[in-house]
C-alpha positions as CSV (number, residue, x, y, z in Angstrom):
1,M,3.4,0.1,34.1
2,L,0.5,2.2,32.9
3,K,0.1,3.8,36.4
4,Q,3.8,4.7,36.6
5,L,3.8,6.5,33.2
6,P,1.7,9.5,34.1
7,S,3.6,10.1,37.4
8,R,6.9,10.2,35.5
9,L,5.5,12.6,32.9
10,S,4.1,14.9,35.6
11,S,7.4,15.0,37.5
12,G,9.2,16.2,34.3
13,K,11.8,13.4,34.3
14,W,11.9,13.1,30.5
15,L,15.3,11.4,30.2
16,T,15.1,8.7,32.8
17,R,15.7,5.2,31.5
18,A,12.7,3.9,33.4
19,L,10.4,6.3,31.6
20,W,11.6,5.2,28.1
21,I,11.3,1.5,29.1
22,D,7.7,2.2,30.0
23,V,7.1,4.1,26.7
24,H,8.8,1.4,24.7
25,L,6.9,-1.4,26.5
26,F,3.5,0.5,26.3
27,L,3.9,0.9,22.5
28,A,4.9,-2.7,22.0
29,L,1.9,-4.0,24.0
30,M,-0.7,-1.6,22.5
31,A,0.5,-1.5,18.9
32,G,3.1,-4.2,18.5
33,F,0.7,-6.6,16.8
34,V,-0.3,-4.0,14.3
35,F,3.4,-3.2,13.6
36,A,4.0,-6.9,13.1
37,L,1.0,-7.2,10.8
38,L,2.0,-4.2,8.7
39,G,5.6,-5.4,8.5
40,L,4.7,-8.9,7.4
41,T,2.1,-7.8,4.8
42,G,4.3,-5.0,3.5
43,S,7.3,-7.2,3.1
44,I,5.4,-9.7,1.1
45,S,3.8,-7.0,-1.0
46,V,7.3,-5.8,-2.1
47,Y,7.2,-8.9,-4.4
48,R,3.5,-8.7,-5.1
49,E,3.8,-8.9,-8.9
50,E,6.2,-11.9,-8.8
51,L,4.0,-13.6,-6.2
52,D,0.9,-13.1,-8.3
53,G,2.6,-14.7,-11.3
54,L,3.7,-17.6,-9.1
55,L,0.2,-18.2,-7.8
56,N,-1.4,-17.7,-11.2
57,P,0.9,-19.2,-13.9
58,E,-1.5,-18.3,-16.6
59,L,-0.5,-14.7,-16.1
60,V,3.1,-15.3,-17.2
61,V,3.7,-15.5,-20.9
62,E,5.6,-18.6,-21.9
63,N,8.4,-18.1,-24.4
64,P,7.7,-14.4,-25.1
65,Q,8.7,-13.5,-28.7
66,G,7.6,-11.4,-31.6
67,E,6.1,-7.9,-31.5
68,M,3.5,-6.7,-29.1
69,Q,0.0,-6.2,-30.6
70,S,-1.1,-2.6,-31.0
71,L,-2.7,-0.9,-28.0
72,D,-5.9,-0.4,-30.0
73,K,-6.2,-4.2,-30.7
74,I,-5.6,-4.9,-27.0
75,M,-8.3,-2.4,-26.1
76,D,-10.7,-3.9,-28.6
77,S,-10.2,-7.4,-27.0
78,V,-11.0,-5.9,-23.6
79,R,-14.1,-4.2,-24.8
80,Q,-15.3,-7.4,-26.5
81,A,-14.8,-9.2,-23.2
82,H,-16.6,-6.4,-21.2
83,P,-19.0,-4.7,-23.7
84,D,-21.2,-3.2,-21.0
85,R,-18.5,-1.2,-19.2
86,Y,-18.4,2.5,-20.3
87,G,-15.9,5.1,-19.3
88,E,-12.2,5.5,-19.2
89,W,-9.8,2.5,-19.2
90,T,-6.1,2.6,-18.3
91,L,-3.7,0.3,-20.1
92,E,-0.6,-0.4,-18.0
93,M,2.4,-1.8,-19.8
94,P,4.2,-4.9,-18.4
95,T,7.4,-4.5,-16.5
96,S,9.0,-7.6,-18.0
97,P,8.9,-9.4,-21.4
98,D,6.8,-12.3,-19.9
99,G,4.3,-10.0,-18.2
100,M,0.8,-9.1,-19.1
101,V,-0.7,-5.8,-20.1
102,T,-3.1,-4.9,-17.2
103,V,-6.1,-2.9,-18.2
104,W,-7.9,-1.1,-15.3
105,F,-11.5,0.0,-15.0
106,D,-11.8,2.1,-11.9
107,K,-15.4,1.8,-10.8
108,P,-17.0,-1.4,-11.9
109,R,-20.6,-1.8,-10.7
110,E,-19.8,-5.0,-8.8
111,T,-17.5,-3.1,-6.4
112,F,-18.8,0.4,-6.9
113,F,-19.3,1.3,-3.2
114,E,-15.9,0.0,-2.1
115,R,-13.2,2.5,-1.5
116,Y,-10.8,1.1,-4.1
117,A,-11.6,-2.1,-6.0
118,P,-11.1,-1.6,-9.7
119,L,-11.4,-4.3,-12.4
120,M,-8.1,-5.7,-13.5
121,V,-8.1,-7.3,-17.0
122,S,-4.9,-9.2,-17.9
123,V,-4.1,-9.3,-21.6
124,N,-1.4,-11.2,-23.4
125,P,0.5,-8.4,-25.2
126,Y,1.6,-10.7,-28.0
127,T,-1.8,-12.2,-28.9
128,A,-4.2,-9.6,-27.5
129,E,-6.0,-12.4,-25.7
130,V,-7.8,-11.6,-22.5
131,V,-6.4,-14.1,-20.0
132,A,-8.1,-13.1,-16.7
133,S,-10.5,-10.5,-15.3
134,R,-10.3,-10.0,-11.6
135,F,-11.3,-7.4,-9.0
136,W,-8.8,-5.7,-6.7
137,G,-9.1,-7.1,-3.2
138,H,-10.4,-10.5,-4.5
139,T,-6.9,-11.8,-5.2
140,F,-4.5,-12.9,-2.5
141,T,-1.8,-10.3,-3.3
142,T,-4.2,-7.4,-3.5
143,W,-6.1,-8.6,-0.4
144,L,-2.7,-8.7,1.4
145,L,-1.9,-5.2,0.2
146,D,-5.2,-3.9,1.5
147,W,-4.3,-5.2,4.9
148,H,-1.0,-3.3,4.7
149,T,-2.5,0.0,3.5
150,H,-5.7,0.3,5.5
151,L,-6.2,-2.9,7.6
152,Q,-9.4,-3.5,5.6
153,Y,-11.0,-0.5,7.4
154,D,-11.2,1.9,4.4
155,D,-10.7,5.6,5.3
156,M,-10.4,4.9,9.0
157,G,-7.8,2.2,8.3
158,W,-5.7,4.7,6.4
159,E,-5.6,7.0,9.4
160,I,-4.8,4.1,11.7
161,V,-1.9,3.0,9.6
162,G,-0.6,6.6,9.3
163,G,-0.8,7.0,13.1
164,C,1.1,3.7,13.4
165,G,3.9,5.3,11.4
166,V,4.3,7.9,14.1
167,L,4.1,5.4,16.9
168,L,6.6,3.1,15.2
169,T,9.0,6.0,14.9
170,V,8.8,6.6,18.6
171,S,9.2,2.9,19.3
172,I,12.3,2.7,17.2
173,L,13.9,5.8,18.7
174,T,13.2,4.7,22.3
175,G,14.6,1.2,21.5
176,L,17.8,2.8,20.1
177,Y,18.1,4.9,23.2
178,L,17.6,1.9,25.5
179,W,20.1,-0.2,23.6
180,W,22.9,2.4,23.3
181,P,25.8,1.0,25.5
182,G,28.3,3.8,25.0
183,L,31.4,3.6,22.8
184,S,33.4,1.6,25.3
185,H,30.9,-1.3,25.4
186,L,29.8,-1.2,21.8
187,V,31.5,-4.4,20.7
188,S,30.1,-6.4,23.6
189,A,26.6,-5.1,22.8
190,L,26.8,-6.5,19.3
191,R,26.9,-10.2,20.3
192,L,24.5,-13.0,20.7
193,R,24.8,-15.0,24.0
194,T,23.8,-18.6,23.4
195,R,24.8,-20.0,26.8
196,S,22.5,-17.9,29.0
197,G,19.2,-19.5,28.1
198,M,16.7,-19.1,25.3
199,I,15.1,-15.8,26.6
200,R,18.5,-14.1,26.8
201,L,19.3,-15.3,23.2
202,L,15.9,-14.0,22.0
203,F,16.5,-10.7,23.8
204,D,19.9,-10.3,22.2
205,L,18.4,-11.1,18.8
206,H,15.7,-8.4,19.5
207,R,18.2,-5.7,20.3
208,L,20.5,-6.5,17.3
209,L,17.7,-6.8,14.9
210,G,16.3,-3.5,16.1
211,V,19.7,-1.8,15.7
212,F,20.4,-3.0,12.2
213,S,16.9,-2.5,10.9
214,A,16.3,0.9,12.6
215,G,17.4,3.0,9.6
216,A,15.2,1.2,7.1
217,L,12.2,1.1,9.5
218,L,12.5,4.8,10.1
219,V,12.3,5.5,6.4
220,L,9.4,3.1,6.0
221,A,7.5,4.7,8.9
222,F,8.0,8.2,7.6
223,T,7.0,7.4,4.0
224,G,4.1,5.3,5.2
225,F,2.8,8.2,7.3
226,Q,3.1,10.5,4.3
227,L,1.2,8.1,2.0
228,S,-1.6,8.0,4.6
229,F,-1.7,11.8,5.1
230,P,-0.3,13.1,1.8
231,S,-1.8,16.6,2.2
232,L,0.4,17.4,5.1
233,L,3.7,17.4,3.2
234,E,2.0,18.7,0.0
235,D,0.8,21.8,1.8
236,L,4.2,22.2,3.5
237,F,6.1,22.1,0.3
238,G,3.5,23.7,-1.9
239,A,3.2,20.5,-4.0
240,G,-0.6,19.9,-4.2
241,G,-1.9,17.1,-6.3
242,M,1.4,15.1,-6.2
243,A,0.2,12.2,-4.0
244,H,0.5,8.6,-5.2
245,G,-2.6,7.8,-7.3
246,E,-3.2,11.4,-8.3
247,T,-3.5,11.7,-12.0
248,G,-2.8,15.4,-12.4
249,P,-5.2,18.2,-13.6
250,S,-8.5,17.4,-15.3
251,I,-7.9,18.1,-18.9
252,T,-10.7,18.1,-21.5
253,S,-10.8,18.0,-25.3
254,T,-11.7,21.4,-26.8
255,A,-11.9,20.5,-30.5
256,R,-15.2,19.8,-32.2
257,P,-16.2,16.1,-32.2
258,N,-15.8,14.5,-35.6
259,D,-15.8,11.2,-37.5
260,H,-12.0,10.7,-37.1
261,P,-11.2,10.5,-33.3
262,T,-7.6,9.9,-32.3
263,V,-6.8,6.3,-31.7
264,I,-4.6,5.0,-28.8
265,E,-1.5,4.3,-31.0
266,A,-1.7,7.8,-32.4
267,A,-2.0,9.3,-29.0
268,E,1.0,7.4,-27.8
269,F,3.0,8.5,-30.9
270,I,2.1,12.2,-30.4
271,A,2.9,12.0,-26.6
272,R,6.4,10.8,-27.4
273,G,7.2,14.0,-29.3
274,P,8.5,15.9,-26.3
275,F,10.0,12.7,-24.7
276,S,11.3,10.6,-27.6
277,T,13.5,8.4,-25.4
278,A,11.0,7.8,-22.6
279,E,9.4,4.5,-21.8
280,L,5.6,4.1,-22.1
281,R,4.0,3.0,-18.8
282,R,0.3,3.9,-19.0
283,V,-2.4,5.2,-21.4
284,T,-5.8,6.3,-20.1
285,T,-8.6,6.5,-22.7
286,P,-10.9,9.5,-22.8
287,A,-14.0,9.5,-20.7
288,G,-17.0,10.8,-22.6
289,E,-17.2,13.2,-25.5
290,S,-15.0,15.8,-23.8
291,G,-12.4,13.4,-22.4
292,A,-8.7,13.5,-23.3
293,F,-6.0,10.8,-23.6
294,R,-3.6,10.8,-20.6
295,V,-0.3,9.2,-21.5
296,N,2.2,8.4,-18.7
297,L,5.8,8.0,-19.7
298,R,9.0,7.3,-17.7
299,Q,12.1,9.3,-18.3
300,K,15.4,7.7,-17.3
301,S,15.9,10.3,-14.6
302,E,12.7,9.2,-12.8
303,I,13.0,6.9,-9.8
304,N,9.4,5.9,-10.0
305,H,9.2,2.9,-12.3
306,R,5.5,1.9,-12.1
307,H,3.9,5.2,-11.6
308,P,6.1,7.9,-13.2
309,F,5.0,11.6,-13.3
310,T,5.9,12.4,-16.9
311,T,2.4,13.0,-18.4
312,V,1.1,14.2,-21.7
313,W,-2.6,15.0,-22.4
314,I,-3.9,14.5,-26.0
315,D,-7.1,16.0,-27.4
316,R,-9.2,13.1,-28.6
317,W,-10.6,14.9,-31.6
318,S,-7.8,17.0,-32.9
319,G,-4.9,14.9,-31.7
320,Q,-3.1,18.0,-30.4
321,I,-1.1,18.1,-27.1
322,R,-3.3,19.9,-24.5
323,E,-1.0,19.7,-21.5
324,V,2.5,18.4,-20.5
325,R,3.8,17.6,-17.1
326,D,7.6,17.2,-17.0
327,P,9.3,16.2,-13.6
328,K,12.4,18.0,-14.7
329,S,10.6,21.3,-14.1
330,F,9.3,20.3,-10.7
331,S,10.3,22.3,-7.6
332,A,12.4,20.8,-4.9
333,G,9.2,20.2,-2.8
334,Q,7.5,18.4,-5.7
335,T,10.5,16.3,-6.4
336,F,10.7,15.3,-2.7
337,I,7.0,14.2,-2.8
338,T,7.7,12.0,-5.9
339,W,10.2,10.0,-3.9
340,M,7.7,8.9,-1.2
341,W,6.0,6.0,-3.0
342,P,9.1,4.4,-4.7
343,L,11.0,4.8,-1.5
344,H,8.3,3.1,0.5
345,T,8.1,0.2,-1.9
346,G,11.8,-0.1,-2.4
347,E,11.8,0.3,-6.2
348,A,13.8,3.5,-5.9
349,L,16.7,1.4,-4.5
350,G,16.7,-1.3,-7.1
351,Q,16.6,-5.1,-6.5
352,W,18.9,-5.0,-3.5
353,G,16.8,-2.2,-2.0
354,R,13.6,-4.2,-2.4
355,L,15.3,-7.2,-0.7
356,A,16.4,-4.9,2.2
357,W,12.9,-3.6,2.5
358,F,11.6,-7.1,2.5
359,L,13.9,-8.1,5.4
360,A,13.1,-4.9,7.3
361,G,9.4,-5.7,7.1
362,Q,10.0,-9.2,8.3
363,S,12.1,-7.9,11.2
364,L,9.0,-6.1,12.6
365,F,7.4,-9.4,13.0
366,I,10.4,-11.0,14.7
367,L,10.9,-7.9,16.9
368,Y,7.3,-8.2,18.1
369,V,7.6,-12.0,18.9
370,T,11.0,-11.8,20.6
371,G,9.9,-8.7,22.7
372,L,6.7,-10.4,23.7
373,L,8.4,-13.6,24.8
374,R,10.9,-11.5,26.9
375,W,8.0,-9.7,28.6
376,L,6.0,-12.9,29.2
377,N,9.1,-14.4,30.8
378,K,9.6,-11.4,33.1
379,K,6.0,-11.7,34.2
380,G,6.6,-15.4,35.0
381,W,4.1,-16.7,32.5
382,I,6.6,-18.6,30.5
383,K,9.8,-20.3,31.7
384,D,13.3,-20.0,30.3
385,R,15.0,-23.0,28.9
386,E,18.4,-24.1,27.5
387,V,19.1,-23.1,24.0
388,R,18.6,-25.9,21.5
389,P,18.7,-24.8,17.9
390,V,16.4,-27.6,16.8
391,D,13.6,-26.0,18.8
392,L,13.7,-22.6,17.1
393,A,12.4,-23.5,13.7
394,P,9.1,-25.1,14.8
395,V,8.4,-22.1,17.1
396,A,8.9,-19.6,14.3
397,R,6.7,-21.6,11.9
398,A,3.9,-21.9,14.6
399,L,4.0,-18.2,15.4
400,K,3.8,-17.2,11.7
401,K,1.0,-19.6,11.1
402,G,-0.8,-18.2,14.1
403,L,-0.5,-14.6,12.9
404,F,-1.8,-15.5,9.5
405,S,-4.7,-17.4,11.1
406,A,-5.5,-14.3,13.1
407,M,-5.6,-12.2,9.9
408,L,-8.0,-14.7,8.3
409,F,-10.2,-14.7,11.5
410,I,-10.4,-10.9,11.6
411,D,-11.0,-10.7,7.9
412,R,-13.8,-13.3,8.1
413,W,-15.6,-11.5,10.9
414,M,-15.2,-8.1,9.2
415,N,-16.9,-9.6,6.2
416,V,-19.7,-11.0,8.4
417,L,-20.1,-7.6,9.9
418,A,-20.2,-5.9,6.4
419,S,-22.5,-8.5,4.8
420,N,-24.9,-9.2,7.7
421,V,-24.8,-6.9,10.7
422,I,-24.5,-3.5,9.0
423,P,-27.2,-4.3,6.3
424,M,-29.5,-5.5,9.2
425,L,-28.9,-2.3,11.1
426,L,-29.5,-0.2,8.0
427,G,-32.7,-2.1,7.3
428,K,-33.9,-1.4,10.9
429,L,-33.0,2.2,10.5
430,G,-34.9,2.3,7.2
431,E,-38.0,0.8,8.8
432,L,-37.8,3.3,11.7
433,T,-37.4,6.2,9.2
434,K,-40.4,4.9,7.2
435,K,-42.6,4.7,10.4
436,V,-41.6,8.2,11.4
437,E,-42.4,9.6,7.9
438,E,-45.8,7.8,8.0
439,S,-46.5,9.2,11.4
440,M,-45.6,12.7,10.3
441,A,-47.7,12.4,7.2
442,A,-50.7,11.2,9.2
443,Y,-50.2,14.1,11.7
444,Q,-50.0,16.7,8.8
445,S,-53.1,15.2,7.2
446,K,-55.0,15.3,10.5
447,S,-53.9,18.9,11.1
448,K,-55.3,20.0,7.7
449,K,-58.6,18.5,8.5
């Protein structure tokens, strides 16, 4: 197959069915496992917050009632639990009455050299009690999300995932081209044949699942690519600094420091002035003497629920508004960029949208397995058999268990590489550098004499 592909390309026969079969097969064999991994981890991450609460029942408030404690009291509890952590903290409001306030510290010393591994402090909003302190990537749900976003490979992983978005788009489009039967045969192409053997049934399932999930997967591939390479669309639409995770311009306090700095509750109250009906989502405390409060609010018109763009900066010393960012004044390009993250996670489409995205992610795993079984059968490496429904469930469970075991195996060896091999190589490099420096010093000393 690989030898046939260049000859077809060089002959210029771009629309031959045989060429697109080769392209579709090549992408499936080379990147299909990564597609399946991204789909499986991404679909589970759609319900990351709910799953985290299920795995950690202490993070769910039982019988929530009464008023929330003040943000200043919550922050005081966090500082008492972590007295040696200095700098800005971000208080994120819960998305449900039984949820915790999550207080983030971006660069803890324990994970300082990791690309993204902030400290997450969970606080009961009704008692201001610190319930848990965890690091990003050290919990199951955040570990799983790291697999989805960068395959545990940091910056290189982000680029690989972004590239997979392009490859997945090509794979989907070639699959649709190969499936299209024409209008006269459309009905017959939308059926499952159960009397022609297991492989035929799996292939029919592969085609139908690909057709019905194609729209959602194309959206996910495009938005995933943009999230990996945000500057491309930002430059195209003149919307710099709008990527997910960007906090906006760096605003500093200009008033003279005094004995009456603005407290968190006061900063929130002031920020609500221009947006009286908006929902509070986040408050970031000032960093250093010249820092300013950053208050993130969500207006009803915003589709981004967890990370809205409405932002007000408050001077920590004077309590005056220093800057306001209102999505209603965004250009068309900026508004388009704000859709990328909530569209990729499904939150822009509501609960049914999240469910659709969950199923679409799972479909990538099923498409990979069914396509691989079909290819193995054509190669003569596995035999066809009569369809018996009772045989399907154990096979699906075994394949899913195998994929998860492979993830754990890769993760374990990557950890071994990071904790043993790389430090050893750096140590050897340090010894070599030291010897070179000693030799040069000795040479220079000898030259002076």
